[in-house]
C-alpha positions in Angstrom: 152.2 143.3 88.9 155.6 144.3 87.4 155.6 143.8 83.7 159.2 144.9 82.8 162.3 145.6 84.9 165.6 146.7 83.4 168.9 147.2 85.3 171.7 149.2 83.8 170.7 148.1 80.3 173.5 149.3 77.9 174.2 149.0 74.2 177.2 150.0 72.2 177.3 150.0 68.4 181.0 150.3 67.9 181.9 153.6 69.5 178.3 154.8 69.5 176.7 154.6 73.0 173.1 153.9 71.9 171.8 153.1 75.4 173.5 154.0 78.7 172.6 152.2 81.9 168.8 152.2 81.6 166.9 151.5 84.8 163.2 151.2 84.0 160.2 149.6 85.6 156.8 149.3 84.0 153.7 148.0 85.8 150.7 146.1 84.5 148.0 148.2 82.8 150.3 151.1 82.0 150.2 152.8 78.6 153.9 153.8 78.7 155.5 156.2 76.2 159.1 156.4 75.2 159.9 160.0 74.3 163.1 161.4 72.8 164.6 163.1 69.8 165.9 161.0 66.9 168.9 159.0 68.0 168.0 159.1 71.7 167.8 155.4 72.0 164.0 154.6 71.8 164.1 152.0 69.0 167.4 150.5 70.4 165.6 150.0 73.7 162.6 148.3 72.1 165.0 146.1 70.0 166.8 145.0 73.1 163.6 144.3 75.0 162.4 142.1 72.1 165.8 140.4 71.9 166.3 141.5 68.3 169.7 142.7 69.4 171.7 141.7 72.5 172.8 144.2 75.2 176.4 145.1 75.7 175.8 144.9 79.4 173.0 145.1 81.9 169.9 142.9 82.3 166.1 143.0 81.8 163.2 140.7 82.7 159.6 140.4 81.6 156.9 139.5 84.1 159.4 138.9 86.9 160.7 135.7 85.2 164.4 134.9 85.0 163.9 132.6 82.0 163.1 134.8 79.1 162.8 132.2 76.2 159.0 131.8 76.5 157.9 135.3 77.5 158.0 136.5 73.9 154.7 134.7 73.3 153.1 137.1 75.8 154.3 140.1 73.8 152.9 141.5 70.5 155.1 144.0 68.7 155.3 146.2 65.6 158.8 147.7 65.1 158.8 148.4 61.4 156.5 149.2 58.5 153.7 146.6 58.2 154.6 143.9 55.7 151.7 141.9 54.2 150.9 140.2 50.9 149.4 143.0 48.8 147.0 140.8 46.7 145.7 138.8 49.6 142.8 140.1 51.7 143.1 141.3 55.3 141.6 138.1 56.5 143.9 135.9 54.4 147.0 137.8 55.6 146.0 137.3 59.2 145.3 133.6 58.6 148.9 133.3 57.4 150.2 135.2 60.5 148.0 132.9 62.6 149.6 129.8 61.2 153.1 131.2 61.9 152.1 132.0 65.5 150.2 128.7 65.8 146.9 130.5 66.5 143.5 129.2 65.6 141.5 131.0 63.0 138.8 131.8 65.5 141.1 134.5 66.8 140.9 136.5 63.6 137.4 137.8 63.8 137.7 139.4 67.3 140.9 141.2 66.4 139.6 142.5 63.1 136.5 143.8 64.9 138.7 145.4 67.6 140.7 147.4 65.0 137.5 148.2 62.9 138.5 146.2 59.9 135.9 143.4 59.9 133.8 145.1 57.2 137.0 145.3 55.0 138.2 141.7 55.8 137.7 140.5 52.2 139.4 143.5 50.5 142.9 143.1 49.2 145.6 144.6 51.4 146.8 146.9 48.6 143.4 148.7 48.7 143.9 149.7 52.3 144.8 153.2 53.4 148.0 153.7 55.4 146.0 153.9 58.6 144.2 150.7 57.8 147.4 148.9 57.1 148.7 150.0 60.4 145.6 148.8 62.1 145.9 145.4 60.4 149.5 145.2 61.7 148.2 145.8 65.2 145.5 143.1 64.7 148.3 140.7 63.7 150.2 141.6 66.8 147.1 140.9 68.9 146.3 137.5 67.4 148.0 135.5 70.1 146.3 137.5 72.8 149.5 138.9 74.3 149.7 140.7 77.7 151.9 143.4 76.3 151.7 145.3 73.0 154.8 147.2 71.8 154.5 149.9 69.1 157.3 151.9 67.5 156.0 155.2 66.1 152.5 153.8 65.5 151.2 157.1 63.9 154.3 157.8 61.8 153.3 159.1 58.3 149.6 159.0 59.0 147.2 161.8 58.1 145.1 163.4 60.9 142.3 160.9 60.5 144.6 158.0 60.6 146.3 159.4 63.8 142.9 159.7 65.5 142.0 156.1 64.5 145.2 154.8 66.0 144.8 156.9 69.1 141.3 155.6 69.7 142.5 152.0 69.0 145.3 152.3 71.6 142.7 153.5 74.1 140.4 150.5 73.3 143.3 148.0 73.6 144.3 149.6 77.0 140.6 149.3 78.0 140.6 145.6 77.7 143.5 145.2 80.1 146.6 145.2 77.8 149.8 146.9 78.9 151.1 149.1 76.0 154.6 150.4 75.4 155.0 152.8 72.6 157.8 155.0 71.2 156.8 158.2 69.6 158.1 161.7 68.8 154.5 163.1 68.6 154.2 164.6 72.1 150.6 165.5 71.8 149.7 161.9 71.0 151.6 160.6 74.0 149.9 163.1 76.2 146.5 162.0 74.9 146.9 158.2 75.3 149.7 157.5 77.7 149.5 157.1 81.5 153.2 157.2 82.0 156.3 158.2 80.0 160.0 158.3 79.9 162.3 160.8 78.2 165.5 159.5 76.6 168.3 161.7 75.5 171.6 160.5 74.0 170.9 157.0 75.3 170.3 158.1 78.8 167.0 158.2 80.8 166.4 161.9 81.7 163.0 161.5 83.3 160.3 159.0 84.2 156.9 159.7 85.7 153.1 159.8 85.1 151.6 162.1 82.5 149.1 163.3 85.0 151.8 164.4 87.5 153.9 166.1 84.8 150.9 168.1 83.6 149.7 169.0 87.1 153.1 170.3 88.0 152.9 172.7 85.0 149.4 174.0 85.7 149.0 177.8 85.9 146.3 180.2 87.0 145.7 183.5 85.2 144.2 186.3 87.2 143.3 189.9 86.5 141.6 192.7 88.5 140.8 196.4 87.9 143.1 197.1 90.8 146.3 195.1 89.8 148.6 196.5 92.5 146.1 195.4 95.2 145.8 191.9 93.5 149.5 191.5 93.5 149.9 192.5 97.1 147.2 190.3 98.4 148.2 187.4 96.2 151.8 187.5 97.4 150.5 186.8 100.9 148.3 183.8 100.0 150.8 181.0 100.0 153.8 179.3 98.6 153.5 179.8 94.8 156.2 178.4 92.6 156.2 181.5 90.6 154.2 184.7 90.1 154.8 186.8 87.0 153.0 189.6 85.3 152.1 189.3 81.6 150.4 192.2 79.9 147.3 193.0 82.0 147.2 189.8 84.1 149.2 187.8 86.6 150.3 184.2 85.9 150.6 182.0 89.0 152.3 178.6 88.9 150.9 176.4 91.6 150.3 172.6 91.7 148.3 172.3 94.9 146.0 175.3 94.9 142.5 175.3 93.3 140.9 178.2 91.6 138.0 178.0 94.1 140.4 178.3 97.1 142.2 181.2 95.4 139.0 183.1 94.5 137.6 182.7 98.0 140.8 184.0 99.6 140.9 187.1 97.3 137.2 187.9 97.8 137.8 187.7 101.6 140.5 190.3 101.2 138.4 192.7 99.1 139.8 191.8 95.7 137.3 191.4 92.8 138.6 189.5 89.9 137.8 190.2 86.2 139.7 187.1 85.1 140.2 183.7 86.8 141.3 180.9 84.4 143.2 177.7 85.0 145.5 176.4 82.3 146.8 172.9 82.3 150.3 172.1 81.2 151.3 170.2 78.1 153.9 167.5 77.5 155.8 169.5 74.9 156.8 172.1 77.5 157.8 169.5 80.0 159.8 167.6 77.3 161.7 170.7 76.1 162.4 171.7 79.7 163.8 168.3 80.5 166.0 168.3 77.4 167.3 171.8 78.2 168.2 170.8 81.7 170.4 168.0 80.4 171.8 169.8 77.4 
């Protein structure tokens, strides 16, 4: 099922072109990351999709529906720093949020347990760590059992432990069938939790695809032999490598559709004995920087 579809979504702030003709499609069950440097249009896009601001031109639709007035109830979102009453407990704060959203109190216990705050439900919000405050905000966004959860920089300002807690929480939420859209500048976190991602630059979509495909396309194989000239000669005749380069005492082969087993079998059959055979997967940072450089 298609969750979100945008067509030439555009936003000007005066002379500033914050978003330029965004075409985007997100399917049910995706954990979709918005990547981009500061000022690239990530937060503007989320604000448009949540109707916090209105587009200059273009259209978007949630859940394939033309009428967008009631779809907001199906979306939970956190766009800014969590804002709760400091002297009230976590439970009391969610009870207030529940009244605003017209949600029964019975919804509070499941979301507090999901975000691992049930044991701290009776503690004042002011005693919570920054990571706990963020998790309470996510619990609040989940109170109405939305189909989609939108998070803007969910790990911003957190310490390493807090980042891990949010990462694991995002995985749990995705595991119960929610579609998640998150904007982040932490490429490693997007690589760890997202199934798909988009790169924005200066308000334009530069790339969209799956994390798996992006990393597979970057995979390399390192090889070495006591007879490097023979290895190079035999390797050149193996197949269509994207690139073969020598680095120090080894060869680096870029190939997306060749396994180490296939390569090793071929080399052995041609009398080449390897002293090193190691596959290295790509990382999203390299892909991200390459995409930005191509559009600079």
